[in-house]
C-alpha positions as a printed Julia matrix, in Angstrom:
315×3 Matrix{Float64}:
 -11.38   18.13  -25.86
  -8.09   17.94  -24.11
  -5.56   15.57  -25.1
  -4.21   15.16  -21.55
  -5.09   12.23  -19.34
  -7.55   12.55  -16.4
  -5.2    10.3   -14.26
  -1.24    9.87  -14.0
  -0.4     6.56  -12.57
   3.05    6.54  -10.86
   4.82    3.36  -10.16
   8.39    3.06   -9.22
   9.84   -0.29   -9.82
  12.97   -2.07   -8.12
  13.65   -5.39   -8.72
   9.95   -6.7    -8.81
  10.41   -9.78  -10.06
   7.66  -12.33  -10.45
   5.2    -9.76   -9.32
   5.62   -7.18  -11.75
   3.51   -8.69  -14.6
   0.2    -8.77  -12.35
   0.87   -5.28  -11.03
   1.16   -4.16  -14.97
  -1.77   -5.92  -16.08
  -3.87   -4.89  -13.12
  -3.6    -1.14  -14.09
  -3.97   -1.55  -17.84
  -7.13   -3.6   -17.42
  -8.91   -0.74  -15.53
 -12.53    0.0   -16.52
 -11.52    3.53  -16.58
  -8.68    4.06  -19.22
  -8.2     7.6   -19.63
  -4.82    7.52  -18.03
  -1.17    7.8   -18.39
   1.08    5.35  -16.8
   4.44    6.63  -15.32
   6.68    3.83  -14.74
   9.99    4.6   -13.42
  12.76    1.37  -13.24
  14.93    2.69  -10.22
  18.17    0.81  -11.1
  16.58   -2.52  -11.28
  19.3    -5.63  -11.34
  16.72   -8.2   -12.32
  14.77   -8.77  -15.48
  12.49   -5.77  -14.59
  13.68   -3.16  -17.47
  13.03   -5.94  -20.09
   9.68   -6.85  -18.95
   8.71   -3.02  -18.63
  10.12   -2.39  -22.32
   7.75   -5.12  -23.65
   4.71   -3.62  -21.92
   5.81   -0.21  -22.93
   5.95   -1.34  -26.81
   2.51   -2.82  -26.28
   0.5     0.02  -24.81
   1.06    3.57  -25.49
  -0.32    4.78  -22.13
   3.16    3.62  -20.58
   5.56    6.17  -20.35
   8.92    4.33  -19.17
  12.08    5.7   -17.6
  14.98    3.28  -16.97
  18.13    4.97  -14.9
  20.14    4.14  -12.19
  18.8     3.91   -8.7
  18.08    7.25   -6.86
  15.83    5.6    -4.14
  11.89    5.65   -3.55
  11.11    9.51   -2.5
  13.19   10.93   -5.43
  11.55    8.41   -7.78
   8.04    9.49   -6.66
   8.85   13.05   -7.03
  10.21   12.5   -10.27
   6.81   10.63  -11.41
   4.99   13.72  -10.0
   6.89   15.89  -12.04
   6.1    14.26  -15.42
   2.41   13.8   -14.38
   0.02   15.65  -16.81
  -3.46   14.24  -15.26
  -5.55   16.43  -12.83
  -5.39   13.4   -10.58
  -2.48   11.33   -9.56
  -2.74    7.55   -8.36
  -0.24    5.5    -6.95
   0.72    1.94   -7.65
   3.25   -0.29   -6.49
   5.0    -2.85   -8.74
   3.99   -5.99   -6.56
   0.37   -5.21   -5.6
  -2.63   -5.89   -7.9
  -5.45   -3.17   -8.28
  -9.13   -4.23   -8.67
 -10.59   -3.47  -12.37
 -12.85   -0.58  -10.87
 -10.32    1.08   -8.64
  -9.94    4.07  -10.85
 -13.43    4.95  -11.63
 -14.62    4.52   -7.96
 -11.93    6.92   -6.9
 -12.33    9.23   -9.52
 -16.22    9.42   -8.71
 -15.56    9.84   -5.07
 -12.98   12.77   -5.65
 -15.4    14.44   -8.46
 -18.21   14.45   -6.03
 -16.47   16.15   -3.5
 -14.13   19.16   -4.54
 -12.83   19.46   -0.87
 -11.44   16.23   -1.07
  -7.59   16.05   -2.05
  -6.66   12.58   -1.37
  -8.57    9.32   -1.21
  -7.39    5.52   -0.69
  -9.83    2.6    -0.16
 -10.41   -0.68    1.57
  -7.89   -3.37    0.71
  -6.95   -6.95    1.08
  -3.63   -8.47    2.37
  -2.08  -11.16    0.15
   0.75  -13.11    0.33
   3.6   -13.95   -1.95
   1.51  -16.79   -3.63
  -2.02  -14.21   -3.99
  -3.37  -16.02   -1.12
  -5.99  -13.87    0.98
  -4.9   -13.16    4.56
  -7.35  -10.33    5.53
  -9.35   -7.36    4.74
  -8.5    -3.88    6.01
 -11.11   -1.17    6.02
  -9.94    1.95    7.2
 -12.23    5.0     8.05
 -13.81    7.18    5.29
 -14.38   10.11    7.06
 -11.76   12.91    7.18
 -11.93   13.42   11.11
 -11.12    9.86   12.09
  -8.08    9.48    9.16
  -6.7    12.71   10.58
  -6.79   11.37   14.04
  -5.2     8.39   13.21
  -2.57   10.08   11.05
  -1.63   12.26   13.93
  -1.04    9.48   16.06
   1.44    7.89   13.42
  -0.78    5.3    11.85
  -1.1     5.5     8.04
  -4.69    5.37    7.27
  -4.57    5.69    3.56
  -2.92    2.7     1.98
   0.0     4.28   -0.03
  -0.3     2.15   -3.25
  -3.82    2.62   -3.21
  -4.03    6.22   -2.84
  -5.6     8.85   -5.61
  -4.78   12.51   -5.17
  -5.43   15.86   -6.78
  -2.09   16.61   -8.68
  -2.61   20.47   -7.81
  -2.99   19.61   -4.22
   0.35   17.6    -4.35
   2.2    20.3    -5.97
   0.76   22.69   -3.66
   2.22   21.2    -0.52
   5.72   20.52   -2.22
   5.41   16.8    -3.22
   7.12   14.18   -1.06
   9.39   15.47    1.61
  13.04   14.25    0.31
  13.9    13.97    3.98
  11.92   10.69    4.48
  13.52    7.83    3.26
  10.51    5.93    4.77
   7.1     6.88    5.89
   7.07    9.5     2.91
   3.34    8.58    2.48
   2.44    9.61    6.23
   4.15   12.91    5.91
   2.52   13.64    2.71
  -1.2    12.76    4.13
  -0.61   15.02    7.12
   0.38   17.85    4.87
  -2.18   17.31    2.18
  -4.86   17.07    5.39
  -3.82   20.57    6.11
  -5.15   21.87    2.79
  -8.12   19.9     2.27
  -9.85   16.75    3.45
  -9.0    13.19    3.33
 -11.06   10.0     2.41
 -11.32    6.27    1.71
 -13.57    4.5    -0.87
 -15.51    2.14    1.14
 -14.74   -0.81   -1.12
 -11.96   -2.91   -1.8
  -9.57   -1.44   -4.37
  -6.42   -3.14   -4.04
  -4.62   -6.28   -3.25
  -1.66   -5.24   -0.92
   1.12   -8.11   -1.16
   3.21   -9.21    1.92
   6.31  -10.97    1.0
  10.21  -10.68    1.15
  10.88  -12.39    4.42
  11.99  -10.36    7.32
  12.44   -6.73    7.97
  15.4    -5.99    9.91
  15.17   -4.44   13.31
  17.46   -1.53   11.89
  14.78   -0.85    9.09
  12.06   -1.07   11.65
  13.73    1.72   13.88
  14.17    3.75   11.01
  10.44    3.49   10.06
   9.76    4.54   13.64
  12.07    7.28   13.84
  10.72    8.98   10.54
   7.14    8.2    11.66
   7.47    9.81   14.88
   9.2    12.98   13.29
   6.52   13.32   10.62
   3.8    13.53   13.55
   5.84   15.73   15.45
   6.48   18.05   12.5
   2.56   18.16   12.22
   2.12   18.6    15.78
   4.15   21.63   15.58
   2.39   23.21   12.27
  -1.14   22.69   13.82
  -0.15   23.92   17.05
  -0.8    20.68   18.88
   0.5    19.79   22.25
   0.73   16.82   24.15
   0.21   14.61   21.21
   0.59   10.64   21.43
   2.63    8.91   18.94
   1.74    5.14   18.57
   4.36    3.34   16.35
   2.55    1.3    13.84
   2.75   -2.69   14.4
   4.78   -4.59   11.88
   2.86   -6.53    9.04
   6.15   -8.74    8.29
   8.07  -11.19   10.67
  11.4   -10.93   11.79
  14.11  -13.45   10.76
  13.97  -15.07   14.37
  12.21  -18.41   15.01
   9.87  -16.85   17.77
   8.78  -13.87   15.09
   8.26  -16.2    12.23
   5.95  -18.57   14.26
   4.01  -15.52   15.43
   3.23  -14.11   12.14
   2.63  -17.68   10.87
  -0.12  -18.02   13.45
  -1.26  -14.38   12.72
  -1.68  -14.89    8.95
  -3.35  -18.28    9.36
  -5.85  -17.27   11.6
  -6.48  -14.06    9.55
  -7.13  -16.43    6.58
  -9.53  -18.77    8.62
 -11.36  -15.75    9.66
 -11.4   -14.52    6.12
 -12.98  -17.83    4.99
  -9.71  -18.73    3.19
  -9.14  -22.14    4.17
  -6.07  -22.56    1.7
  -4.3   -19.65    3.81
  -4.83  -21.31    7.17
  -3.72  -24.48    6.02
  -0.61  -23.24    4.61
   0.14  -21.14    7.59
  -0.94  -23.79   10.02
   1.61  -26.21    8.3
   4.39  -23.38    8.48
   3.91  -22.93   12.24
   4.05  -26.63   13.0
   7.06  -26.77   10.85
   8.77  -23.72   12.61
   7.6   -24.96   16.17
   6.35  -28.76   16.44
   6.53  -28.58   19.97
   4.02  -25.48   20.44
   0.5   -26.43   20.43
  -0.55  -23.19   19.0
   0.31  -24.24   15.26
  -1.39  -27.6    15.75
  -4.63  -25.74   16.78
  -4.72  -23.52   13.83
  -3.83  -26.58   11.51
  -6.7   -28.67   12.89
  -9.31  -25.76   12.77
  -8.17  -25.36    8.97
  -8.51  -28.95    8.37
 -11.84  -29.9    10.43
 -13.77  -26.64   11.19
 -16.25  -24.99    8.95
 -15.2   -21.73    7.82
 -16.7   -18.93    9.9
 -18.41  -15.85    8.11
 -15.45  -13.22    7.54
 -15.05  -11.05   10.6
 -16.07   -7.31    9.65
 -12.67   -5.65   10.25
  -9.19   -5.78   11.09
  -7.55   -2.68   12.47
  -5.56   -0.65    9.88
């Protein structure tokens, strides 16, 4: 019997704050327990290293590295280089994996040797853990590949599980990409095998941290376009169409914050999450009390019966 774990979980950490404990606990509480947990603190200046050392002392599956900052992509590749499992699972330090995630994804991969990477359905939650909406990306390879080739990340990065040999075969994460490194990796993996998504919720993906600057957004679009254009060239595609993904977080201006409060609130309402709808209705009214849209959301959250959750929100 091999002493090697079946799965290597890779989690970069950088100033994870109050969310770190929940992320760690969600991995360590998985129903499938044959894994190593490779955690790399990438130069945090908060209490993250201390929290991580406490968990590493408690659970021998945690393999901890604490070092100065190098950035996300080098940290991900360092994790891949340390991995000993047949499969590599990604995890972020502010998200929450559902208890059966690893077992479901492992079953999916083992049932189809041609699959090289799977994600799954996931919930968007806010900084307080309130449900915003559920996202159900497609499960079939053809649709996933079509979305990727237009610039849509159809596999949620922290919800992904991959065959380690496939990741090594394509060269891991491309160090050139400071952002959208997942989109580039999925495109390259999709050239040596099939991609999929487990048709069940496997992760709670947290939205937090205030604004994303316009400079950062431009960088993401630029890297995303370049990843797609490289894939077009490798695959001999001419006349491809790039569709920049819409941001999921507000900017710093009042108009953007109001628009996102309304979006999050109606997402919550349609997901039958009254507390979410109320919280963001109040926020929309506070941001722009003269605009009727916030009052409409707040009234619906207070007075209307919760609808049945909508079937899908486009990823």
